[in-house]
N, C-alpha and C positions, 0 to 999 in steps of 0.2 A: 623301489621307493615310490610312494604315492605322488602323482603329478600335482604339484602345488604351485599356485600363482603367487610368487614371492612379492610381486609389486603391490599387491592389495593390502599388505600388512603394515600398520603404522605403530604397532606395539610388539616388541620382540624380546623374549627372554633368552639370554645367551651369555655364556661364561668363557668363550674362547675366541681370541682374535683371529686365529686361523679359520675357524668355522664361520665367523662373521664375514671375513673377506670372501670366502667361498659363496656365502649367501648373497653378497653384493653382486657377484658374477652371475648369480642365478636370477637377478632382477630385483632384489630387495632395494627399496628406495634409500638413498643416502640420508634422507631426512627422517627415516623411521626412528622412533624412540627405542633405544636399546637399554634394557634393564639388566643389571649385572651385579655380581658380588666380587668379580675377579679383579685383583689388584692390578694386573698387567693391563687390562682394558681401561680401568679408571685412570691409570697413569697417562694414558694417551691424551687426556684432556679434550676429547672431542665433545662438542656441546650437546650432541644427541645421545651420548652414553651417560646413563644415569645410575647412581649408586642406589640399588634397591634397598639396601640395609641402612640408609641414612636416617631412618626413623629411630634408630637405636642410638641413644647416648649412653654414657657411662652409668649414670644413675639407674636408668631403665634396665640395662643389661645386668647390673649388679643385683637388682631385685629379682630378675628372671633367674639368674644363675644360682643365687643363694637359696632359692626356694625349691630347687630341683630335688635336693636330698629329702626334705620333709614330704614332698609329693610321693617319691618312690617308697618311703617308709609307710605312708598311709595305705598305699596300694598293697604292699606286702601284708600289713596287719589285717586288711580285709580279706585278702585271698587265702591266707594261711588258715583262716577260721572256717573255710568252706570244707565240708565233709569230703574226705578222700583225696584232698590236694596235699601233696607232700611239701616239705620245706624247700626242696630243690626246685619244684615246679613254681612255688611262690616266688622264689628268688629269680627264676627266669622272667617272670612277669614284672617284677620290680625293676629288672634290668631293661626291659622294654620301656617301662615308664621313664627310666633315666635317659635312654638313648632317643626316645621319641621327641625329645626337646630339640634335636637337630632339625626335624621336620617342622615342629611347632614354631621355631625361630623364623623359618622361611615363611610359614603360613601367616605369621604376624605382619609380614610386609605387604600382604595382599589386601585389596579393598573389595567392596561389593561389585564395583565396576568390572574387576578382573574376572568375575564369574559370568559375565554376559557379553563383554566387548570382544571384538575380533582380535585375536592375538596368536603369535607364533612362538613356539619353543624350539630353539636349535640345540639339540642334544649332540653329544659326541660319542662315537664308538671307538673303543680302545682295547688293546690287548691287556691293558691294566685293569679291565673291568669297567663297571659303570659308576664307580665311586665319585667321579668328577661331575656327574649330572645332578643338579638340584631337583627336588621332587615336584616340579611344576606339573608334570603330567599326571601325577597322583592327585594333587590338590585341585586341579582345574578340569578334571575329567568330566564333570557335569556341564561344562560350558560347551555348547554345541558349535560355537564359533572358534574354539581353541584347536589348534593343530600342532602336531609335533613332527619335526623332520630331523633325521639323524645324519650327521656328517662323520665320515671315517677319517680320523686324524692321520696325517702323513708324518708329522713330528710325534712319534709315539715311543720315544725312549724313556724308560724308567727301570733301571736295574735294581737288583737286590744288594744288600750289604755284601762286601767282598773283602778279601785280604790281598787282593792283587797289588803287587808292588811292595808288600810287607815281607821281610825276610823270614825264612823258616826259624832262624834263631830267635827273632823277636816274637813270633807266634808261640813258640815253645816257652819262652820266658813269661809271656802273659798267661797262656793256658795252664802251664805248670805240669809237672810230672804226674800229679794225681789224676789228671784227665787221661793220660796215656795208660796209666795203671788201671783206671776204671774201665776203659775200652777192652783191655786185655782180660780183665777179670770177668766181665760180662760174657765175653766169648768163651772163656775157659769153663765157667760155671754153667753156661748154656749147653755145653756138650756132656756134662755129667748128669746122671739120672737124678730126677727131682727127689726120689726117695732117699737119696744120699744126705739130704738136708732136712732138718725138722723146723727150720726157721727161714723165712723168705721175705725179701723186699720186692714187690712188683713195681716196675718203673714205667709209667706211660709216657712221660716226657720229663725234661730235666732243665736245671739251671746250674750255675757255678756251685752254689752251696750244697745242692742235692748231690751233685757228683762227688764232692769232697766227703760228704757224710756217708754216701753209699760205699765209697772206697774203704773207709774205716770200718764200716759194719761188715764188709766182706772179709776184712782181716780178722774179724772175730768168728769167722766160720758161718756167717749168714749168707745165704744165696741171694745175689742180686740178679734180677731177671727182667729184661726189657719185654714188655708185652705189646702186642699189636691188635688192632680191632678187626673184627669180622666185617663182612659186607653189610651195608645198611639194608634193613628190611622196611617195607612200607607199613606205616602204622600212623594212626591219627588220634587226636585227643577225643575222648568220649563226648558226644554232643550234649548230654545232660550236664556233665561236669563243666563244659565250656559255657553253657547257659548260666549255670550257677556262678561261675567266675565273673561273667559279664554283669550279672545282676548285683554282685557284691561290690563292684567298683565303678559302675556307670555314673553314679552321682558324683564321686570324687573326680573322675575324669572330666565329666561335663563341666564341673565347677572350675577346674583348671583351664579348660579351653575357653570358657566364657571370659576369663580374665585377660586372655592374651590375643584372641583372634576376633576378626569381624564376625558379628552374629550369623551372617550368611554362610560362614565357613565352619561353624561348630559341628554340625552333623557330619560333614565330610571328614573332618579331622577325627571325630569319634569313630567313624567307620574305619578309617585307616589304622587307628590305634588298635582296634580289636582284630583287624586283619594281621597286624604285626604280632599280637599276642598269640593268635592261633598258629601262625607260622613258627614262632619260637617254640611253642609247646610241641608241635609236630616234629620239629628238628630235634628237640631234646629226647622225645620218645624214640625216634629213629636211632639216635646215637646210643641210647640205652641198649637197643638190640645188638649193637656191635660188641658190647661187653658182657652180655648175658652169660657167655660161656664160663666166665670166672666163677659163677655160682654153682657150676656143675663140677668144678675141680675138687679134688680130695680135701677134706677138712683136717687131715692129720697134721699138716704143716701150720705153724703159727705164721700168719701173714700180715703185712701192712702194705699200704700203697703210697708210693712217692709220686707227687704230681706237681708240675709247675703251672702257674697261673690258674689256680684252683677254680676260679669262677667263670672261666670260659665254658662254652656249651658242651664241649667234649669232656672236659674235666668234671663238670657238674653231673654228666651222665654216668661216667665211670665211678664217681664218688658215691652216687646214689645206689648203684649196684653193690659196691663194696660194703656200704653201710648196712644194707639189708642182710648181708652175709657175715656180719661181725668183723669185717676187715677195717681197721683204723686207717684214716687218711692223714698223711703228713705232707705239708708243703713248706717252701722256704722262700724268704724274701730275695728279690733279685734286683733291687735298686732303692736308693734313697728317694722318697717322695712324700708320702703322707705325713711323715713326722716333721716336715719343714714347710709344707705348702698350705697356706691359709684357706685355699678354695678347694682342697682335695675332698672334702666331705661329699661333694656332688657325686662322686663315683664310689661311695662307700658300699653300694650294692655289689661291687666287684672285689671287695676285700677277701683275702684268703681265709680268714677265720670264719667267714660265712659258710664255708664248705669243709674246711679241714678240722680234724680233731686236734691236731697239733700244728702250729705254725712256727717255724724257726726264724727268728728275727735278729737283726743286727744290733739293736739298741733298745733301751728301756722306753724311749719315746714311741718307737714303732710298736712295741708291745702294748703300751697304753692306748694308742690310737686304734690298733687292730681290735683289741678286746672291747673297746667302747662302741664298736659298730652296732647299730640297731639290729642287724641281721645275724650277728655272730652266734655261733653254736659251739665254737672251739676255744682253745686257749693258746697263748703264745709263750714261747720260751726264748730268752735272750741267750744267744750263743756267739755273737760277734759277727763282724763283716767277713765276706768270703776271702779266701786266700788270694784270689785274682785281684781284688781291690788292694789287699795288703802289698802285693808285689808291685803296685804302682810306685811305691817309695823307692824300690830298687831300680826300676826303669827310669824314674824321675831324675836321677842324678847321673845317668849315662851321658855321654858326650852330646852337647847341643850342636846340631848341624844345620838347623833351619833358621827361620826368622826369629828374632828375640821375643817378639810378642805374637801370641795367637789369640784371635777372638773366636771362641767356640760358640757359634751362633745356635740358638735354640728357636729360631724363627720358623716354626712349623705351622703353616696355616691350618685352620680348622676345616675349611671347605664344607663338605657335607658328610665328613667321615669321623671327625674327632669329637670328644666331649668338649665342654667349654673351659672351665677353670680360668676364664678371662672375662673381662668386662669391656672388651674392645672388638670391633669388627676386624676382619682380615685386612681390609684396606687401611684402617688406622694402624694396624700392626706393621704393615709394610712401610708406611710413612715414618713411623717411629724408628724402624731399623735404618731407613735412609738418612734420617737426621743424625743418628749416632755415627754412621760412617762419615757423613759430610762434616759434622761439627767436631768430631774427636779423632777417629782413626785415620782419616785422610789427611789430617794436618800434623800428625806426629812426626818428630824428627827420627823415629825408628821405623824399620821395616815391620810390617804387620802381615800375618797370614789370616785371611778370612776363611774359616772352616765352615762351609755351608752345612746345614743340617742334612744328614743322609736320608732324605725322604724315600721310603720304599713304595708307598702307595700314593700316587699323585693326587693332589687336592685340586689342582687346576691344570688345564691343558697347556697353557703358555708358561714360558720360563719366568721365574720370579723376577720382577722388574728391579729388585734390589741388586741383582747381579750386575746390571748395567752401571749402577752407582759404584760398585766395587771395582769394576774394570776401568772406570774413568780415573781412578786414583793411582798415581805413579808409585806410591810407597806401599800399596796393598797388593798382595799376591792372593789369587783365588785358589782355594782347594775345594773342588766340587765332586771329587770321587767319593763313592759310597763306602768309605772306610771308617770304622769306629775310632773315636778319638783316643781310646786307650792305647792304640798302637803308635800314636804320633806324639805322645806326651814328651818323650825323651828328646825331641828335636827343638824344643822351645824353652825359654827361661821364665816368661811371665804368661800366665793363663788367665784369660778374661772370659767371662760368660755372664748370662742373665737367666732369670726365671728359676723358681724353686722346683727343679726336676732332677731326675736320676743322673744326669750328666755331671752334676756338681760332685757326686760321690767319688767318681774316678779322678777328678781334678784335685780335690782336697787330699785324697789319700796318696797323691804323688809326692807331697811335701814341698812342691814348688809354690812360689807366690801366686795366690789366687785373688783376682779382682772380681768382685761380684756386684752386678747391677741389679738392684731390687726394683722390679716393675710393680708399682702399687696397683695397677689395673690388670695385671696379667701374671698369673701364678705367683702372687706375692708371698713373702715369708710370713710365718706366724709371728706373733709378738715375741714369744720366747726365743725363737730362732733368730729373729732380728737383733735382739739384745746380744745374744751369744756370737753371732756372725760379725757384728760390728766390732767386736773385740778380737776375734780370732782370724778374720780375713780383712781385706781391704774392701769395705762395703760402701757403695754409692747409691743413694736413693734418687729415683728419677723425678720425684715431686719437689726436690730442692730447686729453688729458683736459679741457682748457679750450678746445676747438675753438670751440664756439658763443660763449663769452664773448669770446675773442680776436677772432673775426670780427665780432661785434657792436660791440665797442669800436672797431675799426678803421673800419668803415663808418659809425660815428656821428661821426667826425671831420668838420670842415668840408670841403666839397668842394675848396676852394682848397688846403687843407693836404694832402689826398691827392694832388692834382696836383703839388704842390711836392715831395712825397716821391718821386713817380714820376719827376720830372726828375732826381733824384739817382741813379737807377738807369740812366741813359742809357748809360753805358759798358758795364756788365754786360749790358744788354739787347741792345746791338749784337753782342756775342759770342754771346749766346743765339740771336739771329735768324740770324746767319751760320752757325751749326752746325745748327740744327733747322728753319729756315724757308727761307732762301734763301742759298745759298753764292756767288751771283753778285752783284756790286755793280752790274751793268748793270740798267737799267729796261726793257730790251728783250730779254727771255728768248726771245721768238719769233724774233728776229733771230739770236741765238746758236744756237738750235736749228736754224734753217734752214741756217746755215753748216755745222754738224756733219753734217746730212743730205746737203747738197750735196757736201761733200768725201768723204763715205763712200759715197754711192750714185750720184751724178749727174756727178761730175767725170770727164771723158773724158781 
């Protein structure tokens, strides 16, 4: 590490209490101004710790978030018209335009002084990667008085999702027999000569509905085959093409930057933007080389590709190779989100229909939203929700062994990693969660389980300060293990959650009473979803002047009474589920999907 005189710095960027304490031990003045986005640091209430994002209010963030979609669309339209640039490459660049706003948001917090004054950035090193570090080193690299020092975290725990503690019986009940059959069929068919089959499904990755569909196709005598990539070969975007790309969108990018950052930062942000574009394109081209072997395989077999999360970089690459070789691309929905969330358009550059020829969806609303994407090149077919979702209703009425009420928290901070879909800073979101626990859950006459969001990629180095609030309440039990909620539903009688995210799908399909908190500034419901949910669920709006009082009074009712009120909503809930969750009455969506695919691609 470079020998740095900590004592001379009066302005410091830092998002870790642990790293800050270390810096004090290295000589940093206790009077230095600490600029941070970290909720844990801001909760400390130290006078020298300043919220760097305090310039953002709800109205300003709303304008910022709601215009991300149109910006990414403009970028796509300009790039796709460049000679020699493919749809997939244009989509890569539009995704850069979308995710670039994470950096642009931070850049908007800087002033002209930050480019010249002496300042220190305390970054953190973690086995979890560098996702926790804000991009101050990229933004302020032209400031000769700017220094970066890196602290290696000692508190470096952040595990992946696990089924530890979940019985084998429960895992099989959730996963279903079709998953076991699928694994066996893949192994069996993989050992047979390919010439034995004249029809084949290539599977690069999977989700619940794709597994179910592939199993039914295998039963029709179609080979299902998992495919693996080759090693990456070094390849770079053509310089002339990159110049043409840059020329086509420079004005659009510059115009966007001038709207949101200090004039002295425009050129630096533009430079970073095009660095990100080049890196994304190079990665795309490298990934393409991993799948090139598919084009050399025999054309005697009729093939299609199954891919999950069709718009990630690996899926984009394999889809482009397949499309060049006449292989149709099929993907499937893996969660309820775009059909209920009013702010979801921000990430429309990631929709499956942008890449897939056929997208298997749960409901008609998802079909409508997917096909309306500005980037869409495919169509969607409604087949119904996955069998795993359907099985929640069987698990839902197993014996209740846990606390009567569970709050399934969706409080996942954005940090420097996630898209927005919100008009609040992480600090504001932490306070909102704190108030909910203090004013409602912590006062209830019932025992409550606080199910923390199973964060796999850390947003901040320090523990969520909300956990301290939870632990201070005698009637609240903390569940912080990284276990998916679908395995825990059977233990509770009343399910409470917030935000229009995929979590809601698992809860609603359980059949148990669901209390939904609609956050108007954070992943709010669409107008149509709000109307339907207010009838089918117990819905509470946080903009109501008596929000906390009403929610507290309702959840204080006897559990039996809440369940009785829930049963009265059965008819309205059926309509809600049919529109926003599953438009198919069949419990075998995989079978329906396999029939659609067979008739569309394999019927001779």
